[in-house]
Backbone bond lengths (Angstrom), bond angles and torsions (degrees), N, CA, C in turn:
res aa  C-N    CA-C-N  psi(-1)  N-CA   C-N-CA  omega(-1)  CA-C   N-CA-C  phi
1 M - - - 1.447 - - 1.524 111.26 -
2 A 1.301 117.97 -1.38 1.455 122.23 -174.43 1.524 113.54 -60.77
3 Q 1.319 118.81 -30.98 1.456 119.85 -175.11 1.526 112.17 -62.93
4 Y 1.319 118.10 -39.72 1.456 121.22 -176.32 1.521 112.72 -113.19
5 K 1.304 116.43 25.88 1.457 120.59 176.11 1.519 107.46 -113.90
6 L 1.324 115.99 126.55 1.452 121.32 178.98 1.513 109.24 -119.93
7 G 1.322 115.54 137.60 1.450 120.24 172.16 1.524 109.37 -72.52
8 A 1.315 116.68 174.43 1.468 121.09 -176.82 1.520 112.08 -59.86
9 V 1.318 117.69 -41.44 1.461 121.04 -178.50 1.519 110.40 -69.84
10 E 1.334 117.05 -44.04 1.469 120.07 177.55 1.529 110.92 -62.21
11 L 1.326 116.88 -37.75 1.469 120.14 179.02 1.525 111.04 -66.62
12 S 1.329 117.70 -39.20 1.466 120.55 175.62 1.522 110.31 -60.88
13 F 1.323 116.52 -42.75 1.460 122.20 177.39 1.531 110.60 -62.32
14 A 1.326 116.36 -47.24 1.466 120.96 179.96 1.521 110.71 -60.13
15 N 1.318 117.08 -40.31 1.460 120.42 179.67 1.528 111.77 -64.34
16 I 1.317 117.08 -34.37 1.470 120.08 175.77 1.526 109.54 -60.80
17 I 1.323 116.07 -44.27 1.470 119.14 179.29 1.523 110.03 -66.12
18 W 1.331 117.52 -51.57 1.469 120.47 -178.25 1.534 111.77 -57.94
19 D 1.329 117.07 -36.70 1.466 120.56 -177.96 1.530 113.14 -75.39
20 N 1.335 117.78 -18.90 1.460 120.41 -172.08 1.528 115.03 -126.33
21 E 1.302 117.99 1.80 1.468 119.80 -174.09 1.514 113.33 -72.35
22 P 1.311 116.14 154.72 1.464 126.32 -11.68 1.523 109.84 -72.25
23 L 1.319 116.64 149.42 1.453 121.11 179.02 1.518 109.80 -142.84
24 S 1.288 115.60 154.38 1.460 119.61 179.23 1.521 108.57 -72.43
25 S 1.316 115.97 154.19 1.462 118.88 178.31 1.528 109.97 -63.30
26 A 1.339 117.97 -31.99 1.466 120.73 177.00 1.529 110.38 -64.60
27 E 1.328 117.18 -41.56 1.459 121.19 177.39 1.531 110.57 -65.04
28 L 1.320 117.51 -38.55 1.460 121.09 177.47 1.527 110.16 -62.82
29 V 1.319 116.92 -43.33 1.470 120.80 177.25 1.528 109.95 -59.06
30 R 1.342 116.89 -44.48 1.459 121.36 -179.78 1.530 111.37 -62.63
31 L 1.337 116.67 -45.64 1.465 120.90 179.93 1.529 111.71 -64.17
32 C 1.318 116.66 -40.75 1.472 119.90 -179.88 1.528 111.00 -68.69
33 A 1.324 117.66 -34.37 1.466 120.58 175.79 1.531 109.40 -65.42
34 E 1.318 115.41 -41.82 1.467 121.36 -178.14 1.524 112.31 -70.92
35 K 1.327 117.21 -47.25 1.466 120.98 -171.88 1.523 114.31 -92.24
36 L 1.346 116.46 -28.69 1.465 119.42 -175.48 1.535 113.08 -118.08
37 S 1.318 116.30 -3.46 1.472 122.52 -176.96 1.524 111.81 59.66
38 W 1.325 116.36 37.47 1.461 121.70 -178.62 1.513 111.12 -93.69
39 K 1.329 114.02 151.66 1.456 121.73 170.32 1.530 108.05 -83.15
40 K 1.307 115.40 163.22 1.462 121.74 179.11 1.530 111.25 -55.62
41 S 1.328 117.05 -43.15 1.466 120.49 -177.46 1.529 111.79 -64.00
42 T 1.324 117.63 -36.28 1.470 121.08 178.03 1.524 110.24 -65.65
43 T 1.330 115.76 -44.49 1.466 120.16 179.12 1.522 110.87 -57.99
44 Y 1.335 116.45 -47.22 1.461 119.79 -178.18 1.529 112.33 -68.82
45 T 1.323 117.45 -33.41 1.467 120.65 177.91 1.528 110.73 -64.56
46 I 1.329 116.55 -47.46 1.462 120.20 -179.38 1.523 110.43 -69.15
47 L 1.324 117.34 -39.41 1.463 120.21 177.28 1.524 110.64 -60.19
48 R 1.315 117.33 -46.33 1.466 121.05 179.35 1.534 110.59 -59.75
49 R 1.313 116.65 -42.65 1.473 121.31 -179.91 1.529 110.69 -61.46
50 L 1.329 117.44 -44.88 1.463 120.30 -177.77 1.533 111.65 -76.12
51 C 1.316 117.17 -25.46 1.473 120.17 172.51 1.532 109.89 -68.87
52 Q 1.313 117.03 -41.62 1.465 121.04 178.43 1.522 111.51 -63.51
53 R 1.307 117.30 -28.04 1.464 121.82 178.95 1.530 112.18 -85.80
54 G 1.328 117.06 -0.08 1.458 120.86 174.45 1.516 115.29 80.57
55 I 1.331 117.10 20.66 1.457 120.50 -178.47 1.531 110.60 -95.10
56 F 1.340 116.19 -39.78 1.467 121.99 -179.37 1.517 109.88 -129.55
57 Q 1.329 115.09 169.82 1.457 120.88 173.92 1.526 108.85 -138.88
58 N 1.323 115.10 151.61 1.459 122.20 176.03 1.518 106.12 -126.83
59 R 1.317 116.61 96.21 1.465 122.61 -177.26 1.517 109.66 -110.85
60 D 1.320 115.62 118.85 1.469 121.48 177.65 1.526 111.98 51.79
61 G 1.337 116.15 38.85 1.456 120.77 177.23 1.512 115.49 81.21
62 T 1.331 117.22 7.00 1.467 121.09 176.48 1.524 108.88 -112.17
63 V 1.313 115.18 125.28 1.458 121.96 -177.91 1.528 109.03 -100.34
64 S 1.319 115.08 131.33 1.468 120.84 177.12 1.520 108.57 -150.65
65 S 1.317 115.18 169.45 1.468 119.49 -177.48 1.525 110.53 -90.61
66 L 1.306 114.83 147.10 1.460 122.01 168.59 1.523 109.30 -93.63
67 L 1.332 115.57 -23.40 1.467 122.88 176.33 1.522 107.75 -125.66
68 S 1.319 116.81 131.30 1.463 119.30 173.94 1.534 108.79 -67.96
69 R 1.310 115.60 165.44 1.470 120.16 176.99 1.526 110.09 -56.30
70 E 1.337 116.61 -41.06 1.465 121.28 -178.73 1.535 111.23 -68.11
71 E 1.339 116.87 -43.03 1.468 120.19 177.77 1.518 110.63 -62.63
72 F 1.335 116.36 -41.87 1.455 120.60 178.82 1.528 110.87 -61.36
73 S 1.336 116.51 -46.71 1.470 120.28 179.77 1.521 111.32 -60.95
74 S 1.313 116.69 -40.12 1.461 121.00 178.78 1.524 111.14 -62.84
75 L 1.333 116.77 -46.81 1.468 120.51 179.48 1.524 111.28 -65.56
76 Q 1.317 116.59 -38.86 1.458 121.32 178.51 1.531 110.14 -63.03
77 S 1.313 116.46 -42.73 1.464 120.91 178.67 1.521 111.01 -64.26
78 R 1.327 116.71 -43.72 1.462 121.24 -179.80 1.530 110.39 -62.09
79 E 1.339 116.98 -42.99 1.468 119.96 178.13 1.522 111.11 -61.18
80 F 1.337 116.51 -41.40 1.461 120.34 179.32 1.525 110.90 -62.48
81 I 1.323 116.94 -46.42 1.466 120.76 -179.98 1.524 110.72 -64.18
82 D 1.327 117.02 -40.82 1.470 120.66 177.85 1.519 110.66 -61.00
83 E 1.334 116.15 -46.02 1.458 120.73 -175.87 1.529 112.66 -73.22
84 A 1.309 116.56 -46.82 1.461 120.91 -172.53 1.524 114.36 -86.46
85 F 1.341 117.36 -26.19 1.460 120.68 -173.83 1.521 112.92 -128.42
86 G 1.324 116.33 20.47 1.461 120.49 178.64 1.525 113.07 59.62
87 G 1.337 116.15 27.37 1.456 120.39 178.48 1.516 114.20 81.02
88 S 1.325 117.56 5.36 1.464 121.20 -176.11 1.530 111.27 -92.06
89 L 1.323 116.17 108.47 1.458 120.44 176.26 1.536 111.38 -63.80
90 P 1.351 119.42 -41.29 1.474 118.53 176.44 1.534 113.06 -58.77
91 K 1.340 117.85 -38.71 1.473 119.91 177.64 1.520 110.77 -64.83
92 F 1.331 116.11 -39.11 1.455 120.25 177.63 1.520 110.51 -62.36
93 I 1.325 117.34 -47.78 1.466 121.12 -178.79 1.528 110.55 -63.67
94 A 1.328 116.88 -39.33 1.465 119.90 177.67 1.523 110.47 -62.32
95 A 1.327 117.35 -42.97 1.462 120.36 178.39 1.528 111.00 -67.16
96 F 1.317 116.26 -40.18 1.464 121.58 -178.35 1.521 111.21 -64.86
97 T 1.314 116.84 -38.34 1.468 120.50 -176.67 1.526 112.40 -93.84
98 G 1.311 117.45 1.33 1.459 120.71 -177.03 1.516 114.51 -62.38
99 R 1.298 118.20 -30.79 1.462 121.43 -177.26 1.517 114.06 -106.24
100 K 1.331 116.30 -16.86 1.465 119.14 -177.41 1.519 108.28 -145.83
101 A 1.296 115.46 125.88 1.465 120.38 -179.59 1.524 110.23 -67.30
102 L 1.319 115.07 148.82 1.456 120.95 175.35 1.522 109.71 -73.73
103 S 1.322 115.98 146.21 1.463 120.33 175.01 1.532 108.34 -76.23
104 A 1.311 115.69 165.34 1.468 120.50 177.66 1.528 110.03 -60.04
105 E 1.322 116.46 -38.83 1.469 120.46 179.12 1.531 111.37 -64.76
106 E 1.317 116.87 -41.05 1.468 120.42 178.54 1.531 111.17 -65.21
107 I 1.314 115.93 -40.98 1.465 120.31 178.16 1.522 110.22 -63.50
108 D 1.334 116.58 -43.41 1.468 120.62 178.31 1.525 111.04 -61.66
109 E 1.325 117.15 -41.49 1.469 121.09 179.63 1.528 110.76 -65.72
110 L 1.318 116.98 -43.40 1.476 120.18 177.18 1.522 110.60 -62.09
111 Q 1.319 117.22 -41.90 1.463 120.31 179.24 1.526 110.62 -63.58
112 R 1.334 116.64 -39.80 1.462 120.95 177.56 1.535 110.40 -61.46
113 L 1.337 116.65 -43.39 1.464 120.51 178.61 1.531 111.57 -64.11
114 I 1.321 116.60 -40.45 1.456 120.89 177.99 1.537 110.30 -63.82
115 D 1.321 116.06 -45.67 1.458 120.36 179.20 1.522 111.01 -61.46
116 Q 1.321 118.06 -40.14 1.462 121.37 178.11 1.530 111.99 -64.37
117 S 1.317 116.20 -38.47 1.475 118.53 -177.66 1.529 111.68 -72.26
118 R 1.320 117.33 -21.78 1.469 120.22 175.49 1.518 110.98 -74.97
119 G 1.325 114.67 -24.72 1.398 127.86 176.51 1.406 126.81 27.71
């Protein structure tokens, strides 16, 4: 699950990119210094790591995402379900609702999603 799992600091960094992309690597360094108190070398180290994982890219000094925030969240969720529940969405939902019942609105939303997937 390591590819789509970000720690709190990496997620803060990713959000800076998602909120400002596309942006120059110099602008990213400036934002990370301002918001995270990072040095230039730290910014480039984390950027390189997340580029290697296929989340972002740094092309000719312009940083942008390869995965949108929504795509990343979807892949992260899928990895979690695969790892923790053997890929079974019903097992995940059963575990999720085991301690707290779903509201009528949540049930309606889930039913809408199910109906859409039957398409």
